[in-house]
N, C-alpha and C positions, 0 to 999 in steps of 0.2 A: 175619662173612663173608657175602657175598651170592652169589646164583647168578651174577651178572655177574662177580664176582671169580674164581669157579671157572672160568667161561668164559675169562677172561683168562689164567689159569694154564694151561689146556688149550691155548690158542693159543700161549703161550710154548713149551710142549713141542713143538708142531708146528713152530714157527719154528726151534727148535734143530735139528730133523731136517732141515728144508729147507736150512739153512745148513751142514749136515754138522758141526755143533758138538756132537759127542757128549758133551763135558765138560758143557756146559750142560744137555743132556737128562738125563745121569746124575746131575747135582747135584739134579735134581728128584725123584729116586727115593729111597725109604727103603732102608736097608741090609737090612731084612727083607722086601723086596718079594717078591711072588708074581706070576708072569706065565703066562698061557696065550696062546700065539701060534699062528700058522699052522702051525708045525712040530709034530710029534706028541708033544710032551712039555712038561712044566711046568718053569719056572725057579723055584727056591726061594729065591733071594736076588738082590740087586743085582749081585754079582760074576759070577754065572752069566749073567745077562742081558747084562751089559756085554761079556763075552767073545763071546757070540753076536752082539751088535750090531756090535762092531768087525769081526768076520769078514764079516758081511753087507754092511756099508757099504764095506769095502775095495775090492771090485770094481766099485763104482758110480761113474760119472763125475758124474752129476747125478741129483737126485731131487726129487720134489714130493709132499708128503703133506698131506692136508687133511681137514677134517670137513664134513659136511653135516647139517643138521637136528639140531644138538646140543641135548640136553636136560640142563640143569645144575640140580642140587638141592643144598641144604645142610641138614644135620641137626645139631641141638644145637650149632651154631657151631663144631664141631670135625671134621665129616665132610662132604666134598663128593663128589658123584658126577656124572660126565659120561658120557652115552650118546650115541653118534653113528654115523652112517654115515661111512665113510672111503673115500678113494681114494688109492692110492699108485701113482705112476709113476716108474720108475727106468730110467736109460739106463746100460748097462754100459760099461766102458772100451773094449770092442770094438764098441760101437754098437748092441747089441740093446736093444729097448725092451720093458719089461714093465709092464703095468697090472693092479692088483689092486683090486677093490672089496670092502669088507668092513664089519664093525661093530666098534666100539671101546667098551669100558667102562673108565674110569679112576676109581679111588677115591682121593681125597685125604684125608689125616688130618693134623691139626695136631700136630707133634712138636717139642718144645723151641722152640715159638714160630714154627716154619716149616711151611708146607704141603708135604707130601711125598706122592708117589704110593706107596701101599702095596699096591695090587692093580691089575693091568691085564689085560684080556682082548681079544685081537684075533682075529676069526674072519672067514673069507672068506664072501662072499655066494655062494649057489649060482648056477651059470651057467644062463642061460635055454636052454631046449631048443628 
């Protein structure tokens, strides 16, 4: 596995969100996933995070998520890490626009021959004063 292949996997994850294809995004996650998100608690498995995502996406009419300056590294041919700045823009069904700039870390591990995200960390960037 190369850094470019990890970059491609990360882009597939982004594309799934942008297409509101939660099934495709969730298929990329390990069952024993751990996630730290913008909300003030940790998700300890895929099922918890899936429930959160379904609720979060339900009220959004359209969204755009993307990475800037991704750094992709591979270790021992079975672990890949992506660190990037991210931007999320969502338009709610009632027309409100929200844009969030943050940082993302995704950790991919090869499990049963497939690359799965086992850890994810999403944190907002501080607002300029």
